[in-house]
C-alpha positions as CSV (number, residue, x, y, z in Angstrom):
1,M,74.3,79.6,47.4
2,K,75.8,76.4,48.5
3,I,73.4,74.5,50.8
4,A,74.2,71.3,52.7
5,V,71.1,69.2,53.3
6,F,71.5,66.7,56.1
7,G,69.0,63.9,55.5
8,G,69.0,65.0,51.9
9,T,68.1,61.6,50.5
10,G,64.9,61.2,52.6
11,R,61.2,61.8,51.8
12,I,61.5,65.6,52.4
13,G,65.2,66.1,51.9
14,S,65.4,64.7,48.4
15,Q,62.6,67.0,47.3
16,V,64.3,70.0,49.0
17,V,67.5,69.3,47.1
18,D,65.7,69.1,43.8
19,L,63.8,72.3,44.4
20,L,66.9,74.3,45.4
21,N,69.0,73.0,42.5
22,G,66.1,73.8,40.2
23,H,66.3,77.4,41.4
24,G,70.0,77.7,40.7
25,H,71.5,76.9,44.1
26,E,74.1,74.2,44.8
27,A,72.2,71.9,47.2
28,V,74.2,68.9,48.2
29,P,72.5,65.9,50.0
30,H,74.3,64.3,52.9
31,S,73.3,61.1,54.7
32,P,74.9,57.9,56.1
33,S,75.3,56.7,52.5
34,T,77.5,59.7,51.7
35,G,79.6,59.3,54.9
36,L,77.7,61.6,57.3
37,D,77.0,60.5,60.9
38,V,75.2,63.2,62.8
39,L,75.5,61.3,66.1
40,T,79.3,61.2,66.0
41,G,79.9,64.2,63.8
42,K,81.8,62.1,61.3
43,G,81.8,63.7,57.8
44,M,80.2,66.9,59.1
45,A,83.2,69.3,58.6
46,E,83.6,68.0,55.1
47,A,79.9,68.4,54.4
48,L,79.8,72.0,55.6
49,E,83.0,73.1,53.9
50,G,82.1,76.2,51.8
51,A,78.4,75.9,52.7
52,D,76.3,79.1,53.2
53,V,73.4,77.2,54.7
54,V,72.9,73.9,56.5
55,V,69.4,72.2,56.5
56,N,69.0,69.5,59.0
57,L,66.2,67.1,58.1
58,T,67.6,64.0,59.9
59,N,65.2,62.3,62.3
60,S,65.3,60.0,65.3
61,P,64.9,56.4,64.4
62,T,62.5,56.0,67.4
63,F,59.7,58.1,68.8
64,D,60.3,57.2,72.5
65,E,62.6,58.8,75.1
66,A,65.7,57.7,73.1
67,S,64.8,60.5,70.7
68,F,66.1,63.0,73.2
69,E,69.7,61.7,72.9
70,F,69.4,61.7,69.1
71,F,68.4,65.3,68.8
72,Q,70.8,66.4,71.6
73,K,73.9,64.8,70.0
74,S,73.0,65.6,66.3
75,M,72.2,69.3,67.1
76,D,75.3,69.7,69.3
77,N,77.5,68.4,66.5
78,M,75.7,70.4,63.8
79,I,75.9,73.7,65.6
80,E,79.6,73.2,66.5
81,A,80.5,72.3,62.9
82,A,78.4,75.0,61.4
83,E,80.0,77.7,63.6
84,A,83.5,76.4,62.8
85,A,82.7,76.4,59.1
86,G,81.3,79.9,59.1
87,V,77.8,78.8,58.0
88,G,75.5,81.7,58.0
89,H,72.1,80.0,58.3
90,A,70.8,76.8,59.9
91,V,67.3,75.4,59.1
92,I,65.4,72.6,60.8
93,L,61.9,71.0,60.3
94,S,59.8,70.7,63.4
95,I,56.1,70.1,64.3
96,V,53.3,72.6,64.8
97,G,52.2,72.5,68.4
98,A,55.1,70.3,69.6
99,D,55.4,72.4,72.7
100,L,51.7,71.9,73.6
101,V,51.9,68.1,73.8
102,P,54.4,67.4,76.6
103,E,52.9,64.0,77.1
104,L,54.7,62.7,74.0
105,D,58.4,62.0,74.3
106,Y,59.1,62.6,70.6
107,Y,57.3,66.0,70.7
108,R,59.3,67.1,73.7
109,A,62.5,65.9,72.0
110,K,61.6,68.1,68.9
111,V,61.2,71.1,71.3
112,L,64.6,70.3,72.7
113,Q,66.0,70.4,69.1
114,E,64.4,73.8,68.5
115,D,65.7,75.2,71.8
116,L,69.3,74.0,71.0
117,L,69.2,75.8,67.7
118,K,67.7,79.0,69.3
119,A,70.4,79.1,71.9
120,G,73.3,78.5,69.5
121,P,75.5,81.0,67.7
122,V,74.3,80.3,64.1
123,P,71.4,82.4,62.6
124,Y,68.4,80.1,62.2
125,T,65.0,79.4,60.8
126,I,62.6,76.8,62.2
127,V,59.9,75.5,59.9
128,R,57.1,73.9,61.8
129,S,54.8,71.6,59.9
130,T,51.5,69.9,60.6
131,Q,51.1,66.1,60.1
132,F,52.0,64.7,56.6
133,F,49.2,63.2,54.4
134,E,51.7,60.4,53.8
135,F,51.7,59.2,57.4
136,M,47.9,58.5,57.5
137,D,48.3,54.8,56.7
138,A,50.9,54.3,59.4
139,T,48.7,56.2,61.9
140,M,45.7,53.9,61.2
141,S,47.8,50.8,61.4
142,W,48.7,51.4,65.0
143,T,45.1,50.8,66.2
144,S,43.4,48.7,63.5
145,D,42.4,45.1,63.0
146,D,40.6,43.2,60.3
147,T,37.3,45.0,60.8
148,T,37.8,48.3,62.5
149,V,40.2,51.2,62.8
150,R,40.1,53.0,66.2
151,L,41.0,56.7,66.0
152,P,40.6,59.7,68.3
153,A,38.7,62.8,67.2
154,T,41.9,64.9,67.4
155,P,41.7,68.1,65.2
156,M,44.5,68.4,62.7
157,Q,45.3,70.3,59.5
158,P,47.5,67.9,57.5
159,I,49.6,68.8,54.5
160,A,51.3,67.1,51.5
161,A,55.0,66.3,51.9
162,A,55.6,68.1,48.6
163,E,54.3,71.4,50.1
164,I,56.4,70.9,53.2
165,A,59.5,70.5,51.0
166,Q,58.6,73.8,49.2
167,A,58.4,75.6,52.5
168,V,61.7,74.2,53.7
169,A,63.4,75.1,50.4
170,K,62.0,78.6,50.4
171,A,63.2,79.1,54.0
172,S,66.6,77.7,53.2
173,A,67.1,80.1,50.2
174,G,66.0,83.1,52.3
175,A,67.4,85.2,55.1
176,P,67.4,83.7,58.6
177,L,64.1,84.4,60.4
178,Q,65.5,84.1,63.9
179,G,62.1,82.6,64.5
180,T,59.5,80.0,63.4
181,R,57.4,79.7,60.3
182,D,54.3,77.4,60.5
183,V,53.1,75.5,57.4
184,A,49.8,73.6,57.2
185,G,47.3,72.1,54.7
186,P,44.2,74.0,53.6
187,E,41.6,72.0,55.6
188,V,41.0,71.1,59.3
189,F,39.7,67.5,60.0
190,T,39.4,65.3,63.1
191,L,41.6,62.3,62.8
192,D,38.7,59.9,62.9
193,E,37.1,61.8,60.0
194,L,40.4,61.6,58.0
195,G,40.3,57.8,58.6
196,R,36.9,57.5,57.1
197,I,37.8,59.6,54.1
198,T,40.9,57.4,53.6
199,L,39.1,54.1,53.8
200,E,36.4,55.2,51.5
201,A,38.9,56.4,48.9
202,R,40.7,53.1,49.1
203,G,37.6,51.0,48.9
204,D,38.4,49.6,52.3
205,S,35.3,48.1,54.0
206,R,36.6,48.5,57.6
207,K,34.8,50.9,59.9
208,V,36.3,53.8,61.9
209,V,35.4,53.8,65.5
210,T,35.9,57.0,67.4
211,D,38.0,56.2,70.4
212,D,39.7,59.1,72.2
213,T,42.1,56.7,74.0
214,A,43.4,55.1,70.8
215,G,46.9,55.6,69.5
216,L,49.6,58.3,69.7
217,F,47.3,61.2,69.1
218,A,45.1,60.4,72.0
219,A,47.6,62.4,74.1
220,V,46.8,65.6,72.2
221,K,44.5,68.0,74.0
222,G,42.1,70.2,72.1
223,D,43.4,71.8,68.9
224,A,47.1,71.8,69.9
225,L,48.2,70.5,66.4
226,V,46.3,73.2,64.5
227,P,48.4,76.3,63.8
228,K,47.4,79.5,65.6
229,G,47.9,82.9,63.9
230,D,49.9,83.3,60.8
231,A,50.8,80.2,58.9
232,V,51.7,79.3,55.3
233,I,48.7,77.4,54.0
234,G,49.2,74.8,51.3
235,K,46.9,74.3,48.3
236,I,46.6,70.5,47.9
237,T,43.6,69.1,49.6
238,Y,43.6,65.7,51.2
239,R,41.0,64.3,48.7
240,E,43.1,65.6,45.8
241,W,46.2,64.0,47.2
242,L,44.4,60.7,47.7
243,A,43.1,60.8,44.1
244,R,46.7,61.1,42.8
């Protein structure tokens, strides 16, 4: 199959391209560097010419209310171009529990992205992932100083980016689900616990202070970010990933 991967040079997209090509598909990465502009639609028709599948892994450059405009425009353009090109399957990557955290603009914007795809004419699959291991350093940096890191006790089930890429590649090579597939790591932690594990593994002497008002994830209620029911569970544990 010919598979167009929007955002195909990014952290997840580049791995998806490599995985799909390794399994005999023709996966082509598209990004601003190749002439694709998802906000104007420039380069989209050319990118989708002859494609059987489009995978949209592009992301808003901000996590505030401006993310709504990004996902509205990029999805409107993608759906229109995919329908015109006769693409038979569209895949996006979203967030487990996004619909359960309306307090966060970015999460509501991701739900908008999902809803636009569901309402469109192109058969689809939505892959919803839990938080990336790779984002833990950034998460801690929001609420840290020289001696402490303040984190809420938010439950989460994080996963390695490599296993998210595997799930997206598998979905892209398969038939449209007309639904959602959740993927998550093998262990549930609270965020403050993840912080302590991370600092210990790095030999960082700072202390983690549990503060349920600290940072982005303070807005999350209960176990909203932990998958419910069936989910594809990864194999790489957080400590294994840290050791690598």
